[in-house]
C-alpha positions in Angstrom: -0.1 -0.4 -0.2 1.6 3.3 -1.2 1.4 6.3 1.4 -1.3 8.4 -0.6 -3.4 5.1 -0.1 -2.6 5.3 3.6 -3.5 8.5 4.4 -6.7 8.0 2.2 -7.7 4.8 4.9 -6.4 7.1 7.6 -9.1 9.8 6.6 -11.8 7.6 6.2 -11.2 5.7 9.2 -11.1 8.9 10.8 -14.3 10.7 9.4 -16.6 8.5 8.7 -17.3 6.5 11.6 -18.9 9.5 13.7 -21.7 9.8 16.4 -23.9 12.4 14.8 -25.1 13.5 18.6 -21.5 14.8 19.0 -21.0 16.2 15.8 -24.2 18.4 15.9 -22.4 20.4 18.2 -19.7 21.4 15.9 -20.5 25.5 15.4 -18.9 26.0 12.7 -21.3 23.7 10.7 -24.7 24.2 12.4 -26.2 22.8 9.0 -23.8 20.0 8.4 -26.4 17.7 8.7 -29.2 18.5 6.8 -30.0 17.2 3.6 -32.9 19.7 2.4 -32.6 19.9 -1.4 -31.1 22.9 -2.7 -30.1 24.3 -5.8 -26.2 24.1 -5.0 -26.4 20.5 -4.0 -26.3 19.6 -7.4 -23.2 21.4 -7.9 -19.1 19.7 -7.5 -17.8 21.2 -4.3 -15.1 22.5 -5.9 -17.1 24.6 -8.0 -18.6 25.9 -5.1 -15.6 26.3 -3.6 -14.2 28.9 -6.6 -17.4 30.3 -7.1 -17.5 31.8 -3.6 -13.7 32.8 -3.9 -15.0 34.5 -7.3 -17.8 36.0 -6.0 -15.6 37.6 -3.1 -13.1 39.0 -5.2 -15.3 40.6 -7.3 -17.3 42.0 -4.8 -14.0 43.6 -3.4 -13.3 45.1 -6.5 -16.9 47.3 -6.4 -17.2 50.6 -5.6 -20.4 51.6 -6.9 -24.0 52.4 -4.3 -25.8 50.7 -6.9 -23.3 47.6 -7.4 -22.3 46.9 -3.8 -26.8 46.8 -3.2 -27.0 44.6 -6.4 -24.3 42.2 -5.0 -25.8 42.1 -1.4 -28.8 41.4 -3.1 -27.7 38.8 -5.0 -26.1 36.9 -1.6 -29.3 37.1 0.1 -30.4 35.3 -3.0 -28.5 32.4 -3.2 -28.3 32.5 0.8 -32.3 31.8 0.0 -32.0 29.6 -2.6 -29.2 27.3 -0.4 -31.9 26.6 2.0 -30.2 28.3 4.8 -31.6 28.7 7.9 -32.2 32.2 9.2 -30.7 31.2 12.8 -27.8 30.2 11.0 -26.8 33.0 8.7 -27.4 35.2 11.9 -25.0 33.2 13.7 -22.7 33.8 11.0 -22.7 36.9 10.1 -22.9 38.4 13.5 -19.2 38.7 14.5 -18.9 41.0 11.0 -21.6 42.9 12.1 -20.3 44.1 15.6 -16.6 45.0 13.8 -19.2 47.3 11.5 -21.1 48.5 14.5 -17.6 49.5 15.7 -16.7 51.2 12.6 -20.0 53.2 12.2 -19.6 54.2 15.9 -15.8 55.0 16.2 -14.3 55.7 12.5 -16.4 58.9 11.4 -16.2 60.7 14.4 -13.3 63.7 14.2 -11.9 67.3 15.7 -14.3 70.2 13.5 -12.5 73.0 12.1 -14.2 75.9 13.0 -12.2 77.9 10.2 -12.9 75.2 7.9 -15.6 76.3 5.2 -15.7 72.7 3.3 -16.6 70.4 6.1 -19.1 67.6 5.4 -20.7 66.3 8.6 -23.6 64.3 9.0 -24.4 66.3 12.4 -22.0 67.3 15.3 -21.8 66.7 19.0 -20.0 69.7 20.7 -16.0 70.1 18.8 -16.6 66.8 17.1 -17.9 66.1 13.6 -19.3 63.0 12.5 -18.2 63.2 8.7 -20.3 62.3 6.1 -17.1 60.8 3.7 -16.0 58.7 6.6 -19.7 57.5 7.0 -20.2 56.2 3.7 -16.7 54.7 3.9 -17.9 52.0 7.1 -21.6 51.9 5.1 -19.4 50.3 1.5 -17.3 48.4 4.1 -20.5 47.0 5.4 -22.1 46.4 2.4 -18.7 44.8 0.7 -18.3 42.6 4.4 -21.9 41.2 4.3 -22.1 40.4 0.8 -18.8 38.5 1.3 -20.0 36.6 3.6 -23.5 35.6 2.9 -21.8 34.7 -0.4 -19.7 32.3 1.6 -22.6 31.1 3.6 -24.6 30.5 0.8 -22.2 28.1 -1.3 -20.4 26.1 1.7 -23.1 26.3 4.5 -24.3 23.2 3.5 -21.1 21.7 3.1 -19.6 18.7 4.8 -16.6 19.4 6.9 -15.1 16.4 5.6 -16.1 17.1 1.7 -15.1 20.8 2.5 -11.5 19.2 3.4 -11.1 16.5 0.5 -12.3 19.3 -2.0 -9.5 22.1 -0.6 -6.5 19.6 -1.4 -8.2 18.6 -4.5 -7.4 22.0 -5.5 -3.8 22.4 -4.5 -4.0 23.4 -0.7 -1.1 21.4 0.7 -2.0 18.2 2.4 -0.7 19.0 6.0 -3.1 22.2 6.1 -6.1 19.8 4.8 -5.0 16.9 6.9 -4.9 19.9 9.7 -8.3 21.1 8.8 -9.9 17.5 9.3 -8.4 17.1 12.3 -9.7 20.1 13.8 -13.4 19.3 12.9 -13.1 15.7 14.3 -12.1 16.9 18.0 -13.9 20.2 18.4 -17.2 18.0 19.2 -15.1 15.8 21.3 -13.1 18.9 23.0 -16.3 20.6 23.9 -18.0 17.4 25.1 -15.1 16.8 27.5 -15.0 20.8 28.6 -18.5 20.2 29.4 -18.4 17.1 31.9 -15.6 19.1 33.6 -17.7 21.6 34.2 -20.7 19.8 34.8 -18.2 17.6 38.0 -16.8 20.9 39.4 -20.6 22.2 39.7 -21.7 19.3 40.7 -18.6 19.3 43.6 -20.0 22.6 44.7 -17.0 24.3 43.2 -17.3 28.6 42.4 -14.5 29.8 40.8 -12.8 32.2 43.3 -9.8 34.7 43.6 -7.7 31.8 44.9 -5.1 29.2 44.8 -7.7 26.1 44.2 -9.3 27.8 41.1 -6.1 28.1 39.2 -4.9 24.7 40.3 -8.7 24.6 38.8 
């Protein structure tokens, strides 16, 4: 048996015999066992990966408001066609939109120049201006980021993690990175289960975290 065949046998042994109850806890792929028929299931996984990457590249090059709005609409339509649940979509775009919210709250502010007649502020708060151009920049960032993330969710959201790893390997990703990705997916649920057991055992024993040596040791 060649080295290549040995790796394939190892991957099949590791990733196909699984416990669905445990693997449903993998948070990166909430709908991985949901077999509802959708448009993208007919496509080859490699084409789905390349399509998502190509869409992200195209969207990142857009600057017009109409083009960005159309891109966001296409991404939302793709999510709907992919039959991704709303809860799953919100879970995946929440971190990005937290950054977007921080951008809207912090970036557009600037010190007002009382001698300047060309300043363009949406509103003022004391000596601070909420700059209109920086607000547009933050809005463009929000549209671009959400379009790209929704595009990846639509194309890859219902893709099995093992299939995704194997497809990345067939597209030229180094085999070590592919195996690392697959091993990570394999043992995420195992680590989560062990952590839950440790927390439950600590609560049963009446453990309460405090600022003492026992807490650090635990």
